[in-house]
KELODO-922423 format. One record per residue: x, y, z of N, C-alpha, C in turn; residue number from 0; residue in one letter. Coordinates in steps of 0.001 Angstrom, whole numbers, always signed. Layout:
       n_u       n_v       n_w      ca_u      ca_v      ca_w       c_u       c_v       c_w   seq   type
         X         Y         Z         X         Y         Z         X         Y         Z   NUM      A
...
***
This chain:
       n_u       n_v       n_w      ca_u      ca_v      ca_w       c_u       c_v       c_w   seq   type
    -39604    -26059    -22666    -38965    -24964    -22892    -37692    -24629    -22286     0      X
    -36576    -24323    -22603    -35369    -23811    -22059    -35633    -22359    -21062     1      X
    -35050    -22734    -19991    -34997    -21398    -19151    -33884    -20940    -19437     2      X
    -33822    -19578    -19583    -32199    -18879    -19426    -31608    -18566    -18331     3      X
    -30508    -19108    -18384    -29685    -19134    -17335    -29149    -17696    -16825     4      X
    -28977    -17606    -15820    -28084    -16193    -15142    -26551    -16294    -15565     5      X
    -26013    -17551    -15583    -24811    -17907    -15920    -24445    -17676    -17664     6      X
    -25288    -17477    -18331    -25158    -17574    -19885    -23989    -16377    -20581     7      X
    -24342    -15444    -19917    -23389    -14218    -20286    -21856    -14529    -19883     8      X
    -21552    -15040    -18672    -20402    -15350    -18123    -19831    -16710    -18920     9      X
    -20638    -17698    -19243    -20140    -18694    -20044    -19749    -18240    -21346    10      X
    -20276    -17275    -22103    -19819    -16743    -23468    -19028    -15957    -23288    11      X
    -18643    -15051    -22419    -17740    -14283    -22247    -16244    -15173    -22170    12      X
    -16609    -16223    -21192    -15524    -16863    -21399    -14733    -17734    -22362    13      X
    -16208    -18355    -23119    -15494    -18885    -24342    -15057    -18201    -25132    14      X
    -15627    -16685    -25392    -15195    -15587    -26458    -13534    -15296    -26230    15      X
    -12930    -15312    -24899    -11957    -14776    -24370    -10597    -15744    -23903    16      X
    -11224    -17220    -23882     -9985    -17662    -22947     -9741    -19084    -24168    17      X
     -8502    -19605    -23870     -8384    -20784    -24946     -9223    -22002    -24481    18      X
     -9212    -22071    -23225    -10106    -23138    -22830    -11142    -22600    -21568    19      X
    -12608    -22992    -21846    -13680    -22701    -20885    -14064    -24019    -19978    20      X
    -13857    -23920    -18541    -14169    -25156    -18085    -15344    -24883    -17463    21      X
    -16604    -25747    -17585    -17806    -25664    -17083    -17828    -26823    -15861    22      X
    -17986    -26215    -14773    -18111    -27343    -13460    -19343    -27138    -12807    23      X
    -19940    -28015    -12064    -21005    -27909    -11102    -21741    -29167    -11145    24      X
    -22470    -29801    -10091    -23374    -30749     -9758    -23824    -31655    -10833    25      X
    -23911    -32878    -10685    -24576    -33733    -11970    -26007    -33131    -11862    26      X
    -26604    -33014    -12989    -27922    -33067    -13115    -28267    -30942    -13194    27      X
    -26958    -30242    -13115    -27559    -28889    -12578    -27679    -28284    -14193    28      X
    -27695    -28799    -15270    -27949    -28098    -16604    -26817    -27644    -17038    29      X
    -25339    -28327    -16891    -24310    -28026    -17571    -24179    -28334    -19250    30      X
    -24513    -29342    -19406    -24696    -30385    -20830    -25882    -29381    -21631    31      X
    -26753    -29298    -20633    -27650    -28369    -21609    -27494    -26977    -22069    32      X
    -26623    -26244    -20967    -25955    -24998    -21300    -25135    -25001    -22608    33      X
    -23946    -25795    -22356    -23110    -25632    -23490    -23763    -26250    -24705    34      X
    -24703    -27330    -25078    -25163    -27787    -26450    -26214    -26404    -26674    35      X
    -26562    -25897    -25894    -27902    -24564    -26328    -26749    -23337    -26918    36      X
    -25640    -23311    -26647    -24813    -22245    -27057    -23776    -22688    -28373    37      X
    -24143    -23704    -28780    -23442    -24251    -29990    -23830    -23653    -31273    38      X
    -25260    -23383    -31144    -25850    -22671    -32185    -25512    -22913    -33460    39      X
    -24990    -24063    -33976    -24706    -24305    -35258    -23392    -24490    -35387    40      X
    -22741    -23853    -34448    -21107    -24077    -34517    -20585    -24736    -33704    41      X
    -19368    -25399    -33533    -18463    -26387    -32531    -19230    -27631    -32791    42      X
    -18278    -28384    -32148    -18501    -30001    -32274    -18849    -30277    -30953    43      X
    -19696    -31232    -30334    -19717    -31727    -29124    -19926    -32986    -28906    44      X
    -19037    -33428    -28010    -18488    -34953    -27938    -18482    -35388    -26315    45      X
    -19007    -36450    -26179    -19655    -36734    -24367    -18646    -38248    -24374    46      X
    -17811    -38205    -23280    -17171    -39164    -22887    -18048    -40093    -21920    47      X
    -19257    -39835    -21831    -19986    -40850    -21244    -20530    -42025    -22614    48      X
    -20130    -41645    -23827    -20474    -42407    -24799    -18975    -43467    -24999    49      X
    -19406    -44888    -24598    -18284    -45667    -24426    -17267    -45515    -25994    50      X
    -17830    -45438    -27188    -17049    -45265    -28326    -16396    -44149    -28261    51      X
    -16892    -42912    -27955    -16079    -41883    -28098    -14831    -42001    -26945    52      X
    -15110    -42324    -25877    -14255    -42734    -24411    -13123    -43218    -25265    53      X
    -13151    -44559    -25827    -12265    -45732    -26180    -11675    -44625    -27194    54      X
    -12165    -43799    -28346    -10996    -43004    -29119    -10393    -42095    -28413    55      X
    -10863    -41358    -27512    -10149    -40360    -26654     -8731    -40834    -26013    56      X
     -9146    -42048    -25570     -8035    -42933    -24728     -7041    -43217    -25350    57      X
     -7501    -43955    -26747     -6559    -44362    -27585     -5711    -43470    -28452    58      X
     -6059    -42300    -28692     -5217    -41375    -29243     -5575    -39693    -29014    59      X
     -5226    -39578    -27768     -5684    -38100    -27149     -5344    -37101    -28071    60      X
     -3990    -36992    -28718     -3574    -36236    -29464     -4541    -35983    -30894    61      X
     -4797    -37110    -31561     -5980    -36824    -32565     -6956    -36459    -32105    62      X
     -7596    -37012    -31291     -9009    -36780    -30719     -9535    -35280    -30448    63      X
     -8129    -34452    -29925     -8537    -33016    -29917     -8454    -32190    -31316    64      X
     -7732    -33153    -32100     -7164    -31965    -33335     -8774    -32114    -34263    65      X
     -9572    -33159    -34291    -10623    -33315    -34953    -11688    -32251    -34612    66      X
    -12808    -31766    -35561    -13980    -31334    -35092    -13976    -29615    -35330    67      X
    -14978    -29342    -35536    -15222    -27475    -35442    -14827    -27172    -33911    68      X
    -14333    -25766    -34089    -14220    -25198    -32654    -15672    -24255    -32445    69      X
    -15771    -24105    -31276    -15334    -24967    -29843    -15502    -26274    -30075    70      X
    -14673    -27118    -29372    -14668    -28615    -29267    -14921    -28610    -27654    71      X
    -16395    -29212    -27816    -16936    -29230    -26554    -16805    -30453    -25919    72      X
    -16152    -31098    -24918    -15786    -32532    -24214    -16651    -32722    -22917    73      X
    -17597    -33438    -23325    -18485    -33278    -21843    -18074    -34591    -21044    74      X
    -18277    -34733    -19553    -17930    -35709    -18848    -15986    -35905    -19000    75      X
    -15558    -34467    -18994    -13740    -34749    -19110    -13058    -35314    -18335    76      X
    -13692    -35683    -17021    -13055    -36309    -16013    -12481    -37792    -16665    77      X
    -13471    -38309    -17273    -13218    -39541    -17727    -12219    -40075    -18723    78      X
    -11610    -38737    -19336    -10723    -39044    -20138     -9401    -39154    -19701    79      X
     -9177    -38764    -18048     -7434    -38750    -17847     -6563    -37672    -18143    80      X
     -5562    -38060    -17486     -4160    -37064    -17505     -3992    -36961    -19153    81      X
     -4053    -38059    -19742     -3285    -38025    -21269     -4083    -37084    -22250    82      X
     -5399    -36730    -21920     -6497    -36039    -22764     -6152    -34652    -22551    83      X
     -5958    -34359    -21100     -6059    -32717    -20830     -4586    -32601    -21062    84      X
     -3728    -33340    -21048     -2101    -32962    -21455     -2469    -32430    -23179    85      X
     -2938    -33330    -23930     -3137    -33298    -25582     -3778    -31837    -25449    86      X
     -4886    -31693    -24789     -5504    -30334    -24733     -4496    -29129    -24850    87      X
     -3549    -29405    -23543     -2596    -28425    -22861     -1798    -28025    -24172    88      X
     -1557    -29261    -25023      -386    -29076    -25925     -1178    -28544    -27369    89      X
     -2279    -28624    -27476     -2977    -27937    -29023     -3250    -26645    -28146    90      X
     -3567    -26215    -27301     -3579    -24644    -27053     -2179    -23697    -26824    91      X
      -959    -24747    -26543       -47    -24288    -26408      +349    -23640    -27630    92      X
      +279    -24480    -28588      +617    -24392    -30008      -235    -22989    -30751    93      X
     -1389    -23058    -30220     -2411    -22059    -31044     -3095    -20982    -29864    94      X
     -2704    -20153    -29703     -3317    -19285    -28263     -4586    -18509    -28822    95      X
     -5349    -18651    -29998     -6469    -18121    -29966     -7476    -18393    -29008    96      X
     -8613    -17778    -28617     -9817    -18176    -27812    -10455    -19289    -28706    97      X
    -11387    -19785    -27502    -12441    -20549    -28071    -12320    -21832    -28820    98      X
    -11311    -22166    -28150    -11000    -23681    -28802    -11623    -25093    -27985    99      X
    -11707    -24813    -26984    -12104    -26194    -26016    -13255    -25778    -24951   100      X
    -14252    -26431    -25104    -15097    -26274    -23474    -15328    -27563    -23142   101      X
    -14544    -27528    -21774    -14483    -28893    -20925    -15509    -29035    -19887   102      X
    -16341    -29764    -19773    -17542    -29980    -19287    -17664    -31229    -18300   103      X
    -17796    -31002    -16860    -17684    -32377    -16211    -18364    -32128    -14692   104      X
    -18948    -33205    -14138    -19653    -33285    -12961    -19039    -32917    -11490   105      X
    -17374    -32655    -11728    -16684    -32677    -10891    -15334    -31318    -11302   106      X
    -14648    -30526    -10501    -14139    -30082    -10680    -12761    -30773    -11285   107      X
    -12358    -30838    -12626    -11278    -31909    -12945     -9787    -31844    -12004   108      X
     -9604    -30437    -11666     -8476    -30068    -10854     -8554    -31169     -9621   109      X
     -9416    -31560     -9257     -9608    -32530     -8044     -9483    -33897     -8145   110      X
     -9394    -34559     -9448     -9474    -35859     -9691     -7948    -36479     -9587   111      X
     -7961    -37355     -8989     -6391    -37742     -8527     -5799    -38136     -9592   112      X
     -6395    -38779    -10797     -5503    -39427    -11802     -5205    -38129    -12860   113      X
     -5474    -36831    -12589     -5410    -35616    -13598     -4368    -34445    -12769   114      X
     -3141    -34823    -13430     -1855    -33843    -12642     -1988    -32215    -13473   115      X
     -2469    -32305    -14762     -2619    -30794    -15409     -3641    -30087    -15088   116      X
     -3316    -29186    -14777     -4196    -27743    -14356     -4590    -27027    -15423   117      X
     -4098    -26683    -16469     -4315    -25913    -17295     -4031    -24282    -17028   118      X
     -3619    -24288    -15888     -3363    -23032    -15271     -3086    -21950    -16415   119      X
     -3579    -20693    -16243     -3200    -19684    -17491     -3809    -19794    -18849   120      X
     -4347    -20906    -18799     -5047    -21536    -20100     -6398    -21188    -20313   121      X
     -7181    -21664    -18889     -8500    -21617    -18880     -9168    -20929    -18066   122      X
    -10328    -20864    -18568    -11403    -19981    -17538    -12444    -20928    -16850   123      X
    -12954    -20777    -15957    -13882    -21749    -15272    -15446    -20980    -15337   124      X
    -15995    -21582    -15346    -17738    -21229    -14999    -18331    -22342    -14232   125      X
    -18823    -21898    -13042    -19412    -22768    -12331    -21223    -22853    -12709   126      X
    -21851    -24020    -12836    -23150    -24066    -12834    -23865    -24716    -11812   127      X
    -25008    -23952    -11271    -25609    -24666    -10163    -27061    -24690    -10453   128      X
    -27968    -25225     -9768    -29295    -25406    -10110    -29966    -24474    -10337   129      X
    -31161    -23985    -10725    -31998    -22887    -10985    -31986    -22363     -9710   130      X
    -31761    -20988     -9914    -32297    -19972     -8746    -33753    -19854     -9059   131      X
    -34507    -19155     -7910    -35611    -18785     -7831    -35989    -17767     -9037   132      X
    -35186    -16903     -9371    -35361    -15996    -10367    -35299    -16449    -11870   133      X
    -34404    -17613    -12483    -34910    -18238    -13331    -36069    -19221    -13276   134      X
    -36114    -19565    -12186    -37517    -20802    -12279    -38816    -19510    -12535   135      X
    -38807    -18525    -12326    -39888    -17720    -12109    -39725    -17036    -13396   136      X
    -38347    -16761    -13924    -38205    -16097    -15361    -37991    -14516    -15388   137      X
    -37307    -14191    -13812    -37460    -12545    -13543    -35925    -12365    -13309   138      X
    -35816    -11167    -13387    -34375    -10652    -12960    -34114    -10636    -11585   139      X
    -33299    -11123    -10979    -33105    -11355     -9613    -31755    -11033     -8976   140      X
    -31688    -10181     -8136    -30386     -9838     -7701    -30314     -9757     -5926   141      X
    -31197    -10194     -5637    -31490     -9932     -3993    -30270    -10438     -3634   142      X
    -29644    -11197     -3265    -28378    -11688     -2777    -27396    -10907     -2698   143      X
    -26973    -10279     -4221    -25682     -9506     -4681    -26296     -8009     -4034   144      X
    -27344     -7571     -4264    -27678     -6341     -3514    -27510     -6201     -2016   145      X
    -27883     -7538     -1178    -27649     -7203      +239    -26117     -7484      +505   146      X
    -25139     -8040      -361    -23784     -8261       +29    -23333     -6631      -105   147      X
    -23851     -6139     -1207    -22978     -4828     -1620    -23557     -3567      -748   148      X
    -24909     -4020      -355    -25547     -2862      +271    -26260     -1840      -609   149      X
    -26609     -1977     -1847    -27215     -1051     -2893    -28704     -1834     -3261   150      X
    -29724     -1541     -3122    -30108      -578     -2268    -29838     -1238      -445   151      X
    -29966      -150      +607    -30101      -858     +1927    -31211     -2163     +2247   152      X
    -30870     -3036     +3066    -31646     -4228     +3080    -33123     -3502     +3677   153      X
    -33143     -2533     +4337    -34413     -1966     +4932    -35134     -1475     +3893   154      X
    -34994     -1153     +2512    -35697      -870     +1511    -36150     -1778      +818   155      X
    -35437     -3109      +715    -36381     -4229      +177    -37988     -4461      +450   156      X
    -38616     -4719      -426    -40078     -4834      +102    -40204     -6202      +320   157      X
    -40777     -6801     +1431    -41259     -7899     +1809    -41884     -9049      +833   158      X
    -41493    -10234      +864    -42135    -11034       +45    -43735    -11354      +178   159      X
    -44289    -11505     -1048    -46080    -11749      -696    -46050    -13438      -823   160      X
    -44973    -13995      -609    -45113    -15614      -742    -45555    -15867      +802   161      X
    -46656    -16911      +963    -47227    -17406     +1986    -45979    -18639     +2514   162      X
    -45995    -18954     +4094    -44909    -19886     +4643    -44927    -20705     +3952   163      X
    -46325    -21362     +3553    -46103    -22490     +2461    -45645    -22667     +1235   164      X
    -45817    -21761      +583    -45348    -21316      -715    -43625    -21522      -644   165      X
    -43165    -20733      +622    -41576    -20958      +770    -41374    -22393     +1330   166      X
    -41901    -23017     +1878    -41556    -24550     +2055    -41517    -25414     +1171   167      X
    -42456    -25195       +93    -42722    -25799     -1133    -41393    -25537     -2011   168      X
    -40921    -24280     -2048    -39716    -23984     -2887    -38549    -24515     -2635   169      X
    -38258    -24304     -1075    -37301    -25054      -545    -37113    -26609      -773   170      X
    -38373    -27319      -762    -38327    -28755      -796    -38219    -29223     -2135   171      X
    -38347    -28287     -3266    -38492    -28668     -4766    -37080    -28228     -5090   172      X
    -36154    -27443     -4516    -34905    -26989     -4725    -34834    -26437     -6403   173      X
    -33574    -26370     -6965    -33519    -25883     -8372    -33031    -26893     -9173   174      X
    -32800    -28120     -9036    -32694    -29282     -9992    -33313    -29352    -11286   175      X
    -33179    -28831    -12338    -34254    -29194    -13434    -35206    -30335    -13554   176      X
    -34644    -31245    -13387    -35514    -32660    -13692    -36465    -32573    -12484   177      X
    -36477    -32033    -11353    -36953    -32009    -10181    -38517    -31716    -10633   178      X
    -38297    -30602    -11217    -39393    -29759    -11537    -40420    -29859    -12765   179      X
    -39851    -31231    -13466    -40688    -31634    -14390    -41372    -33205    -13410   180      X
    -41305    -33333    -12252    -41831    -34507    -11986    -43104    -34271    -10876   181      X
    -43953    -34951    -10803    -45010    -34954     -9825    -44350    -34879     -8500   182      X
    -45235    -33874     -7465    -44457    -33625     -6173    -44411    -34838     -5214   183      X
    -45119    -36041     -5390    -45106    -37268     -4696    -43643    -37900     -5251   184      X
    -43322    -37714     -6218    -42030    -38552     -6577    -40867    -37757     -6286   185      X
    -40833    -36592     -6013    -39711    -35647     -5662    -38829    -36215     -4689   186      X
    -39104    -36733     -3725    -38363    -37118     -2527    -37654    -38268     -3227   187      X
    -38323    -39177     -4061    -37506    -40474     -4577    -35943    -39836     -5538   188      X
    -36522    -39093     -6350    -35579    -38409     -6925    -34436    -38175     -6213   189      X
    -34675    -37365     -5228    -33479    -36687     -4338    -32661    -38143     -3461   190      X
    -33493    -39013     -3269    -32725    -40219     -2968    -31798    -40897     -3559   191      X
    -32433    -40956     -5191    -31786    -41666     -6098    -30348    -41078     -6531   192      X
    -30498    -39740     -6386    -29344    -38648     -6619    -28516    -38891     -5657   193      X
    -28667    -38865     -4609    -27892    -39059     -3225    -27015    -40581     -3788   194      X
    -27772    -41642     -3909    -27473    -42993     -4009    -26568    -43008     -5042   195      X
    -26875    -42553     -6531    -26138    -42821     -7836    -24735    -41966     -7496   196      X
    -24885    -40309     -6880    -23489    -39867     -6643    -22639    -40718     -5688   197      X
    -22993    -41341     -4709    -22124    -41941     -4061    -21873    -43037     -5074   198      X
    -22342    -43784     -5468    -22028    -45289     -6130    -20873    -45040     -7476   199      X
    -21380    -43634     -8012    -20529    -44031     -9326    -19618    -42668     -8969   200      X
    -20025    -41509     -8693    -19112    -40156     -8869    -17941    -40227     -7662   201      X
    -18376    -40745     -6470    -17325    -40653     -5394    -16370    -41759     -5267   202      X
    -16936    -42932     -6060    -16080    -44075     -6288    -15063    -43911     -7541   203      X
    -15723    -43255     -8683    -15117    -43137     -9604    -13987    -41983     -9567   204      X
    -14087    -40588     -8727    -12864    -39688     -8545    -11957    -39995     -7334   205      X
    -12398    -40874     -6639    -11635    -40901     -5168    -11253    -42127     -5125   206      X
    -11767    -43177     -5596    -11397    -44693     -5621    -11681    -45568     -4200   207      X
    -12801    -44427     -3561    -13451    -45110     -2441    -14104    -46329     -2476   208      X
    -14154    -47587     -1648    -14532    -48702     -2247    -15833    -49162      -780   209      X
    -15566    -48261      +145    -16394    -48754     +1069    -17805    -48005     +1054   210      X
    -18615    -48221       -71    -19656    -47117      -282    -20708    -47127      +752   211      X
    -21050    -48693     +1140    -22195    -48388     +2474    -21565    -47541     +3774   212      X
    -20453    -47559     +4082    -19908    -46732     +5075    -20045    -45361     +4602   213      X
    -19938    -44949     +3433    -20319    -43466     +2681    -21857    -43297     +3127   214      X
    -22557    -44221     +2820    -24072    -43633     +3105    -24454    -43600     +4657   215      X
    -23884    -44384     +5195    -23988    -44452     +6812    -23524    -43061     +7112   216      X
    -22093    -42368     +6924    -21580    -41095     +7244    -22715    -40046     +6704   217      X
    -22964    -39862     +5127    -24014    -39009     +5019    -25315    -39080     +5960   218      X
    -25628    -40275     +6532    -26923    -40471     +7201    -26687    -39575     +8803   219      X
    -24997    -39636     +9271    -24913    -39221    +10232    -24877    -37738    +10338   220      X
    -24534    -37191     +9063    -24450    -35694     +8956    -25886    -35192     +8980   221      X
    -26801    -36091     +8059    -28138    -35491     +8029    -28955    -35161     +9099   222      X
    -28352    -36597    +10093    -29373    -36820    +11388    -28064    -36615    +12567   223      X
    -27800    -35511    +12616    -26986    -35556    +13841    -27159    -35845    +15399   224      X
    -28583    -35940    +15608    -29105    -36589    +16805    -29053    -37874    +17148   225      X
    -28586    -38826    +15730    -28234    -39952    +16013    -26864    -40341    +16658   226      X
    -25896    -39483    +16576    -24851    -39403    +17081    -24922    -39445    +18718   227      X
    -26279    -38877    +19361    -26179    -39203    +20471    -26569    -40675    +20885   228      X
    -26115    -40965    +22100    -26172    -42599    +22340    -26690    -42351    +23926   229      X
***
């Protein structure tokens, strides 16, 4: 069963009002699930993780973006490079109507060294993060927002009924959707694999870093600052 995401309304508003909607966030945070669930029989979904689709996008970017029902969702957009983003820019410059493209990626494509086009003034951005505790529980939660804006005052909030153990279990589980489908003993392994694949694939792909073992060592130092003491 799909959980309703708090960001759905913002996503729908962005697609309805902007020529391009850019959906960013960590890998496995639910971006692809969100955009596919909102197509609802309309639009076209393509992922550049599919080698055939990627080859087509690289071979003829202009033709690639002209085909398909709108909105055209292009997942893993960062793999398409500068030529594909420029083709999208050219398409929306010719047609200023909203809801033409949804670009989804595991990184903010503006930071990818191989992409120089920002789509400034043409794109609206939606960040998708792992589940919040309210989303997991299926409740309306705005505790952080209310604390920040002071309505109601913090003193008027009722204390939680959760035990300390319950709180620790929630912290350790986090909000990644995949984790909540795993038995508790397997969750630590999932996080280890997530870090390893992020370094081995995303960091190398997006930044060109080749000293992967050193990246793992650096992360270990950040997670264990006591190891810096000699």
